[in-house]
C-alpha positions as CSV (number, residue, x, y, z in Angstrom):
1,M,-65.4,45.1,-67.4
2,A,-62.2,46.6,-66.0
3,V,-60.2,48.9,-68.4
4,K,-57.0,46.7,-68.1
5,R,-59.1,43.6,-68.9
6,I,-60.6,45.2,-72.0
7,A,-57.1,46.1,-73.3
8,D,-55.8,42.5,-72.6
9,L,-58.8,41.0,-74.4
10,I,-58.3,43.2,-77.4
11,K,-54.6,42.3,-77.5
12,E,-55.5,38.7,-77.3
13,V,-58.0,38.8,-80.2
14,T,-56.0,41.1,-82.5
15,E,-52.4,40.1,-82.1
16,K,-52.4,37.2,-84.5
17,V,-54.2,39.2,-87.2
18,I,-51.7,42.0,-86.9
19,L,-48.8,39.6,-86.9
20,D,-50.1,37.8,-90.0
21,L,-50.1,41.2,-91.8
22,G,-46.4,41.6,-91.1
23,Y,-46.5,43.9,-88.0
24,E,-45.9,43.5,-84.3
25,L,-48.6,44.6,-81.8
26,V,-46.5,46.3,-79.2
27,D,-49.2,47.7,-76.9
28,V,-52.9,48.2,-76.4
29,E,-54.2,51.2,-74.5
30,Y,-57.8,51.7,-73.4
31,L,-57.9,55.1,-71.6
32,K,-60.2,57.9,-70.8
33,K,-59.0,61.1,-72.5
34,F,-60.5,64.6,-72.9
35,D,-62.8,63.4,-75.7
36,G,-63.9,60.2,-74.0
37,M,-62.6,56.6,-74.0
38,N,-59.8,55.9,-76.5
39,L,-58.6,52.6,-77.7
40,T,-55.2,52.7,-79.3
41,L,-53.2,49.9,-80.9
42,Y,-49.5,50.5,-81.1
43,I,-47.8,48.7,-83.9
44,Y,-44.2,48.2,-85.0
45,K,-42.4,47.4,-88.2
46,P,-38.6,47.8,-88.5
47,V,-37.3,50.9,-90.1
48,T,-35.4,48.7,-92.5
49,E,-38.8,47.7,-93.8
50,G,-40.0,51.3,-94.1
51,G,-41.2,51.8,-90.5
52,I,-44.8,52.6,-89.8
53,T,-46.7,54.8,-92.3
54,I,-50.2,56.1,-92.3
55,D,-51.1,53.4,-94.9
56,D,-49.9,50.8,-92.4
57,C,-52.2,52.2,-89.7
58,E,-55.1,52.3,-92.1
59,K,-54.4,48.7,-93.1
60,I,-54.4,47.5,-89.5
61,S,-57.5,49.6,-88.7
62,N,-59.4,48.1,-91.6
63,A,-58.4,44.5,-90.6
64,V,-59.1,44.9,-86.9
65,D,-62.3,47.1,-86.9
66,P,-64.6,44.2,-88.0
67,I,-63.2,42.0,-85.2
68,L,-63.9,44.7,-82.6
69,E,-67.4,45.4,-84.0
70,A,-68.2,41.7,-83.7
71,L,-66.6,41.3,-80.2
72,D,-68.0,44.5,-78.7
73,P,-65.3,44.4,-75.9
74,T,-66.7,47.5,-74.2
75,K,-70.2,46.2,-74.1
76,G,-71.7,49.2,-76.0
77,V,-69.6,51.9,-74.5
78,S,-68.5,54.2,-77.3
79,Y,-64.8,54.9,-77.9
80,R,-62.4,56.4,-80.4
81,F,-60.3,53.7,-82.2
82,N,-56.7,54.6,-83.2
83,V,-53.8,52.7,-84.7
84,S,-50.4,54.3,-84.1
85,S,-46.7,53.7,-84.4
86,M,-44.9,53.3,-81.1
87,G,-43.5,56.9,-81.2
88,L,-40.0,58.0,-80.5
89,D,-40.6,58.7,-76.8
90,R,-42.7,55.6,-76.0
91,P,-41.6,54.0,-72.7
92,I,-39.5,50.8,-72.9
93,K,-41.7,48.2,-71.1
94,T,-41.4,44.7,-72.5
95,D,-38.5,42.4,-73.2
96,K,-39.0,43.0,-77.0
97,D,-38.8,46.8,-76.3
98,F,-35.5,46.3,-74.5
99,M,-34.2,44.2,-77.3
100,R,-35.1,46.9,-79.9
101,A,-33.3,49.5,-77.7
102,K,-30.1,47.5,-77.3
103,G,-27.1,49.6,-78.3
104,T,-29.1,52.9,-77.9
105,E,-29.0,55.5,-75.2
106,I,-31.8,55.1,-72.6
107,E,-32.8,56.8,-69.3
108,I,-33.7,54.5,-66.4
109,K,-35.6,55.7,-63.3
110,L,-35.5,53.3,-60.4
111,F,-38.1,52.7,-57.6
112,A,-35.3,52.8,-55.0
113,P,-31.7,54.2,-55.2
114,L,-28.9,52.0,-56.5
115,E,-25.5,53.3,-55.2
116,N,-27.3,56.5,-54.0
117,Q,-28.8,57.2,-57.4
118,K,-32.3,56.7,-58.8
119,L,-31.7,58.1,-62.4
120,Y,-29.3,56.5,-64.8
121,T,-28.6,57.4,-68.4
122,G,-26.4,55.3,-70.7
123,I,-26.2,52.8,-73.6
124,L,-28.2,49.7,-73.1
125,A,-25.4,47.2,-73.4
126,D,-27.0,43.8,-72.6
127,I,-30.4,42.3,-71.6
128,T,-31.1,39.1,-69.7
129,D,-34.4,37.6,-68.5
130,T,-34.1,39.4,-65.2
131,S,-31.8,42.4,-65.7
132,I,-30.2,44.9,-68.0
133,V,-26.6,46.3,-68.3
134,L,-26.4,50.0,-68.7
135,D,-23.0,51.5,-69.9
136,T,-22.8,54.9,-68.3
137,L,-20.1,57.6,-68.1
138,N,-19.5,56.2,-64.5
139,G,-19.1,52.6,-65.6
140,K,-21.4,49.7,-66.3
141,F,-24.4,48.9,-64.0
142,Q,-26.4,45.7,-63.9
143,I,-29.9,46.6,-62.9
144,D,-32.7,44.2,-62.1
145,K,-35.7,44.8,-64.3
146,E,-38.1,44.6,-61.3
147,K,-36.3,47.7,-59.9
148,I,-37.0,49.8,-62.9
149,A,-39.8,52.3,-62.5
150,T,-39.5,53.7,-66.0
151,A,-37.2,53.3,-69.0
152,L,-37.3,55.8,-71.8
153,P,-35.3,56.3,-75.0
154,V,-33.0,59.3,-75.0
155,I,-34.0,61.5,-78.0
156,K,-31.5,64.0,-79.4
157,F,-32.1,66.4,-82.2
């Protein structure tokens, strides 16, 4: 079974359980790393509700592990199972990610130049079904989502 299909299947069978526990399943990764195959569930809970703690990760792990054991999505291939928060530097991929990032500074890399530029940094001012509006030092730019290669939060310390 293809790696992407395994991640999609795991998302499909665990999303409701995680939602019922009060969290959002943001992403599922099933990737080969230096120590073998790794399955990571990325979860989210608003900072106003305490954000994600190690106890939250353990709670999700305990709830999801029996489901994965019964399902055997990798058909016997061993893997490391991880539950993690999204992380500060996680790419902005989905509409929900863009909604969470609204009003914050982000960096956008485009597949092709827009007004002779492929890299934009600014405040994510608005989101529609098909585009975003980025408020930069050089003005506001409406950018079609399909033209975005990567979107990342800007982290300042």
